[in-house]
N, C-alpha and C positions, 0 to 999 in steps of 0.2 A: 677517369683519369686523375692521377695524383700528380699535382704540379711538382711536389718535392721529389718524388721518386721517378718521374718521367714515365715513358712508355716501356712496358716489358717487351723485349725483342720477340720472344716466343709467342706471346699472346697477341701482340699487334700484328705479327706476320700472319698468324692464323686468321685473325679477324679481317685483315685487309684482303686476304685471299678469298674469303667467303664474300666479302663486300664486292670485290671485282666480279666474281662469278654471278652474284645476284643482281648487280647493276650493269649488266650487259657488257662486261669486260672492260670497265673503266680502268685506265692506266694510273700508276702512282703519280705521274706528272699532273694529271687532271684532278686527282684527289688532293694534291698539294697546292694547286693553283688558287690564289686568293680570289680569282674571278669566278670560280665555281660557286654557283648559287643554289640555295635550297629554299623553295617557296612552297609551303604546304607539303604535299606529297610528291613534288617534282624536284629532281636534281638536274640542273641545267649547266652545261659547260661548253666551251669551244675547245675542241681537242687541240692541245698545245702542239702536237707533232705536225698537224696539217692545217691549222687555221689560217696561216699566212698564205697558203697556196690555193685555197678554195673560196669561191664566191660566197658560199653560205657560212664561211668562217668555221667550218666543221662543227656547226651547232649540233648538240645532242641533248635531248631531254629524256630522262629516265624516270619512270614512275617508281617511287619508293614503296614497294609492297609492304603491307602490314607486318609480315613475319621478319622482315629485314630492318625495319625502322628502329627497334630497340638497339640493335648492334650499331647502326649508324649514329644514333643519339649518343652513344658512348664516346664518340669522337667529335662531338660538337659542343660549342659554347656560344650562347646567344645566337643560335641559328646558323652558325658558320662552322665549317670543318676546321680543326685545329692543327693539322699536320705541319703547316708552315710555322707554327709556334714551337714545334719540337724538333724540327730538322732544319739544318742550314740551307738545304736546297733539295729539289726533287730527286736529283741523281744520288745524293747521299741517303735520302729516305729509301729509295729503291734498293740501294746496296745493303742497308741495314735490314730491310724487310726480307731480302733474299738470303741473308745470313741466317735469319730466323727460320725461313722456309727450308733451308738446307738441313738444319737440325731436325725439323719436323719430318722432312723427307727421310732422313736417316732412321728415325724411330719407326716410320711407316714402311720402310723398305723401298722408297721411291728415290732413285738416284737423281741427283741434281734438280730437285724441285725448285721452281722459281715462281715469282709472281705472275709471269706471263702464262704459266700453265692454267691459271684460272680462266683467262681469256680463251685460250685454245680449247679447254675442256667445255666451256659454255657453248662455244661454236659447234664443236663436234657432237655434243649431246643434242643440241637443237636440231642439227641437220640429220644425224644418223639414228637417233632414238625417237625423236618427236616428229620427224618428217617435215620440219620447217624448211621452206624453200631456201635454196642457197642465196638467192637475191635478198631475201628478208634477213638472213643471218648476216650477210654483208652489211646491210643497213644497221643491224644491231651493233656491229663492230665499228660503226661510223666510218666506213669506207665509201669511196665514191667512184670506184672503178667499174664502168659499165660491162667490162669483160669478166668481172668477178675473179680476177686472178689472185687478189689478196685473200679473198674468202677461201679459195682452194688451198692456200698455204696454211691457213688456220685450221681448217676442218680436216680431221683425220680421214683418209680415204676409207670408205665403207664399200666393200665388195659385195655385201649381201644382196643389194638390189640387182646387181649384175647376175649373181648366181640364181636369184629367183626368176629373173627374165629368161635365163638360159634353161632353167628347169621347165618353165612354161613352154618354151620352144620345143624341148625334147619330148614333152608330154603330148605333143601333137602327133607323134609317130609311134608305131608299134616296133619296139626294139626286141621283142621276144626271140627273134632268130639269132641274136647274139648271145643268148644265155648259155652258160657252160652246161655241158651234159654230164 
């Protein structure tokens, strides 16, 4: 980071999108928050959106995996994230990041790309491609709804397991009498 030049909107947007994806969908408000702590390879925060409403204060601890550490270090000084030094508030930070992502999305042919797409994409890939249980994905998103309603909003509906189940059902029977002659 260059203090004189500030943060590049395009590169910062790209970097924060990747960081959100790799850090279990962390929001810009939590990246901005002065209370977010990094100790060793653990990033710990109390999710700003819900901490006042939850007994656990929406505590989340994310292990910083080795492949993402260099990118995170780019936005740290003396072991602290620096976003609150470069943006007036988290809402402004999110707005500027989304402006950069809109430009990136235009180049990639992705209409209306936003920071929140990283969170949704992480959840959908975990559930639909990796087979991570929806309850675990919900925890990764730092939700506390026992009915998993929020996770279902984040995770793109994957009909493939239903199709596979239906295929197994149909395979139990001989359908040859329906074949066209």
